[in-house]
C-alpha positions in Angstrom: 109.0 61.0 92.7 109.7 60.3 89.1 106.7 60.3 86.7 107.2 58.5 83.4 106.3 60.2 80.1 104.0 57.4 79.3 101.9 58.1 82.5 101.8 61.8 81.7 100.7 61.0 78.2 97.9 58.7 79.5 96.5 61.5 81.7 96.8 64.0 78.9 95.0 61.7 76.4 92.1 61.3 78.9 91.6 64.9 79.9 93.2 67.0 77.2 95.2 69.2 79.6 98.8 70.4 79.0 101.7 68.1 79.6 103.1 70.2 82.5 99.7 70.4 84.1 99.3 66.6 83.8 102.8 66.0 85.3 102.1 68.4 88.2 98.8 66.8 88.9 100.5 63.3 89.0 103.2 64.6 91.3 100.6 66.1 93.6 98.9 62.7 94.0 102.0 60.5 94.0 101.5 59.1 90.5 97.9 57.9 90.9 96.4 58.4 87.4 92.7 58.4 88.5 93.3 60.9 91.3 95.4 63.1 88.9 92.5 63.1 86.4 90.1 64.2 89.2 92.5 67.0 90.3 92.7 68.2 86.7 88.9 68.1 86.3 88.4 70.1 89.5 91.1 72.6 88.3 89.3 72.9 85.0 86.0 73.6 86.7 87.6 76.3 88.8 89.2 77.9 85.7 85.8 77.8 83.9 84.1 79.5 86.9 86.8 82.3 86.9 86.4 82.8 83.1 82.5 83.2 83.2 82.6 87.0 83.3 85.2 87.4 80.6 84.0 89.2 77.4 83.3 87.0 74.4 83.3 88.7 71.0 84.6 85.9 68.7 83.3 82.4 67.9 81.7 80.4 65.2 78.3 79.6 63.8 78.1 75.8 63.3 75.5 73.9 61.3 74.5 70.3 61.5 72.1 68.5 59.2 71.2 64.9 60.1 71.8 62.3 57.4 68.0 62.0 56.9 67.9 65.7 56.0 64.9 66.1 58.2 66.6 67.7 61.2 69.0 70.6 61.1 70.7 72.9 63.6 72.4 76.3 63.7 74.3 77.1 66.9 76.4 80.1 67.8 79.3 79.3 70.1 81.4 82.2 71.4 84.9 82.6 72.8 87.3 85.4 73.6 89.7 85.4 70.6 89.7 84.6 67.0 92.8 82.5 67.6 90.7 80.0 69.7 87.7 80.2 67.4 89.9 79.0 64.5 91.3 75.9 66.3 90.2 72.5 65.3 89.3 71.7 68.9 86.9 74.7 69.2 85.3 73.9 65.8 84.9 70.3 66.9 83.2 71.4 70.1 80.8 73.6 68.2 80.0 70.7 65.8 79.4 68.3 68.7 77.1 70.8 70.4 75.1 71.2 67.1 74.9 67.4 66.8 73.8 67.2 70.4 71.0 69.8 69.8 69.8 67.8 66.8 69.6 64.6 68.9 68.4 65.9 72.2 66.0 68.7 71.2 66.7 71.2 74.0 64.4 74.1 74.2 66.5 76.5 76.4 70.2 77.0 77.0 70.1 77.3 80.8 67.5 76.8 83.5 67.3 80.5 84.0 65.8 80.8 80.5 62.9 78.6 81.4 59.5 80.2 82.0 58.1 79.9 85.6 55.2 77.7 84.4 57.5 75.1 82.7 56.9 71.7 84.3 59.8 69.8 82.6 63.1 69.2 84.4 66.1 71.3 83.3 68.0 68.1 82.5 65.5 67.2 79.9 65.1 70.6 78.1 68.1 72.8 79.0 71.1 72.3 76.7 73.8 72.9 79.3 72.1 70.5 81.8 71.5 67.6 79.4 73.8 64.5 79.4 76.1 64.9 76.5 75.2 62.5 73.7 78.8 61.4 73.1 79.5 60.8 76.8 76.4 60.6 78.9 78.5 60.6 82.1 79.0 64.3 81.6 76.7 67.2 80.9 77.1 69.6 78.0 78.2 72.2 80.6 81.0 69.9 81.8 82.2 69.4 78.2 82.3 73.1 77.7 84.1 73.6 81.0 86.8 71.1 80.0 87.4 73.1 76.8 87.6 76.3 78.8 90.2 74.7 81.0 92.1 73.5 77.9 92.2 76.8 76.0 92.1 79.2 78.9 89.2 81.3 77.5 85.5 81.8 78.3 83.3 79.8 76.0 79.5 80.1 75.8 76.6 78.9 73.7 74.9 82.2 72.7 71.9 80.8 70.8 70.7 78.0 68.7 67.9 77.1 66.3 66.7 73.5 65.6 64.5 72.7 62.6 62.7 69.4 62.1 60.4 68.4 59.2 57.3 66.4 59.9 56.8 67.2 63.6 
């Protein structure tokens, strides 16, 4: 089966995977764009799972201050190499996470950080479980997993601090 460059580009634009990965996924599902996207997403999640244990010693500290200057965030997002940490995509991910924290006010990173007596649901107060503010069909965890699949490195949010005036 022949897959057109336009179809490969369409899949790449939607998932951010490499051209060869997109073409192979399309070949695997006989050219069906939606199924190819699903294959790539599943592959990305599998890669992210494999990378969880890899050491992370690089990264960035990103800040975000809301336009009202009444809410600010500092977040540390780590990865394996300084090469990835310096990429525009990684910096954009860190910025988006900082903006998400400002908007969604998570209290913890993962459900395991929650105290036993906490009554709130993890989706409401755990950063990685919250619906991502720029695409509520995905969680913050899924957004990070997609970036892991794209760059091939472990990525984690190490810590964050959110400041708000007047509350």
